[in-house]
C-alpha positions in Angstrom: -2.7 -56.1 -35.2 -0.9 -56.5 -31.8 2.0 -58.2 -33.6 2.3 -55.2 -36.0 2.3 -52.7 -33.1 4.9 -54.7 -31.3 7.2 -54.8 -34.4 6.7 -51.1 -34.9 7.6 -50.4 -31.2 10.7 -52.6 -31.5 11.8 -50.8 -34.6 11.4 -47.4 -33.0 13.3 -48.5 -29.9 16.2 -50.0 -32.0 16.3 -46.7 -34.0 16.5 -44.6 -30.8 19.2 -46.8 -29.4 21.3 -46.4 -32.6 20.6 -42.6 -32.7 21.5 -42.2 -29.0 24.7 -44.2 -29.1 27.7 -42.3 -28.0 30.4 -41.2 -30.3 33.9 -39.9 -29.5 34.4 -36.2 -29.2 34.9 -34.2 -32.3 37.9 -31.7 -32.3 36.3 -28.6 -34.1 39.4 -26.3 -33.9 42.9 -25.9 -32.5 45.1 -22.8 -32.0 48.7 -22.0 -31.2 49.8 -18.4 -30.5 53.1 -18.8 -32.3 53.9 -21.4 -34.8 57.7 -20.8 -34.7 58.5 -20.3 -31.0 61.9 -20.0 -29.5 63.2 -21.9 -26.4 61.8 -20.5 -23.2 58.9 -18.6 -25.0 55.5 -19.0 -23.4 53.1 -20.2 -26.1 49.3 -20.5 -25.8 47.6 -23.7 -27.0 43.9 -24.2 -27.3 41.8 -27.1 -28.4 38.0 -26.7 -29.1 35.9 -29.9 -29.1 32.2 -30.9 -28.9 30.6 -34.2 -27.8 27.1 -35.6 -27.2 28.5 -36.8 -23.8 29.7 -33.8 -21.8 31.5 -32.8 -19.7 34.8 -32.9 -21.7 38.2 -33.4 -20.0 41.6 -32.5 -21.6 44.9 -34.3 -21.2 47.9 -32.3 -22.2 51.2 -34.1 -23.0 54.6 -33.3 -24.5 58.1 -32.1 -23.9 58.6 -28.8 -22.1 56.9 -27.1 -19.3 53.1 -26.7 -19.1 51.4 -23.9 -17.2 47.7 -23.3 -16.5 45.5 -20.9 -14.6 44.3 -24.1 -12.7 46.5 -24.4 -9.6 45.8 -28.1 -9.6 46.9 -28.6 -13.2 49.4 -31.4 -14.0 50.5 -32.5 -17.4 49.2 -35.9 -18.3 46.3 -35.7 -16.0 42.7 -34.9 -17.0 41.7 -31.2 -16.5 38.7 -29.1 -17.6 41.0 -26.5 -19.3 40.8 -26.5 -23.0 43.8 -24.2 -23.1 47.3 -24.3 -21.6 50.5 -22.4 -21.8 53.5 -24.3 -23.0 57.1 -23.4 -22.6 59.5 -25.3 -25.0 62.8 -26.3 -23.3 64.7 -27.6 -26.3 65.5 -26.8 -29.9 64.0 -29.0 -32.6 60.7 -30.4 -33.8 58.4 -30.9 -30.8 55.0 -32.5 -30.5 52.3 -31.4 -27.9 49.2 -33.5 -27.7 45.8 -32.8 -26.3 43.5 -35.7 -25.8 39.9 -34.8 -25.3 37.9 -37.4 -23.2 34.1 -37.3 -22.8 31.9 -38.6 -19.9 31.6 -42.1 -21.6 35.5 -42.4 -21.9 35.5 -41.9 -25.6 38.6 -39.9 -26.8 40.1 -37.9 -29.6 43.6 -36.5 -29.8 45.0 -33.4 -31.5 48.8 -33.1 -32.3 50.6 -29.8 -32.4 53.9 -30.3 -34.2 56.1 -27.2 -33.7 59.7 -26.4 -34.8 61.3 -24.7 -31.9 64.3 -22.3 -32.6 67.1 -21.2 -30.3 66.5 -17.8 -28.8 68.5 -15.0 -30.3 68.1 -11.4 -31.3 68.0 -12.5 -34.9 65.1 -15.0 -34.4 63.2 -12.6 -32.2 63.4 -9.7 -34.7 63.8 -11.6 -38.0 65.4 -8.8 -40.1 68.3 -8.1 -42.3 70.0 -5.9 -39.7 69.6 -5.2 -36.0 70.2 -1.7 -34.6 70.5 -1.2 -30.8 70.8 2.1 -29.0 70.6 3.4 -25.4 67.4 5.3 -24.6 68.7 8.6 -23.3 65.5 9.2 -21.3 65.7 5.9 -19.3 67.4 5.9 -15.8 68.1 2.1 -15.9 68.3 -0.3 -18.7 66.7 1.5 -21.6 68.2 -0.5 -24.5 66.2 0.0 -27.6 66.3 -2.6 -30.3 65.0 -2.1 -33.9 65.2 -3.7 -37.2 66.5 -2.6 -40.7 65.1 -4.3 -43.7 67.2 -3.5 -46.8 65.2 -1.8 -49.6 67.3 -1.5 -52.7 65.4 1.6 -53.8 66.6 3.5 -50.7 70.3 2.5 -51.0 72.8 4.9 -52.5 75.2 3.0 -54.8 
């Protein structure tokens, strides 16, 4: 009888150890505020993750400039910020990575791959024609920019 109880206790302990083993963090979502940014545009990146070993730390890496509301934030260094502002500095396809690390050192990485365009009036407004005019009510500056998308039904041929 004692041997049966001992085996049962050992079985339960092994099951608990397997059930309580740590796993790496799971990235449950990611968000970028603009999937087609231009050079110099500030873009918000967020990564959502969960783990059975909190707290989670986030390591942000990539080309460009990173900004955070945390004054001690440094790209490539662990932070508790699951979001960051990124400013691309060059045209082309860029990758920004966020590695999520749990308290046991397990990690998971999310890659944002973004095509960065050159800043121009056409890329900002993305229209067939751009109309610019001076705002007569503005004392300084006051340039208005608008777009005109050609609709054949309104054109007089």
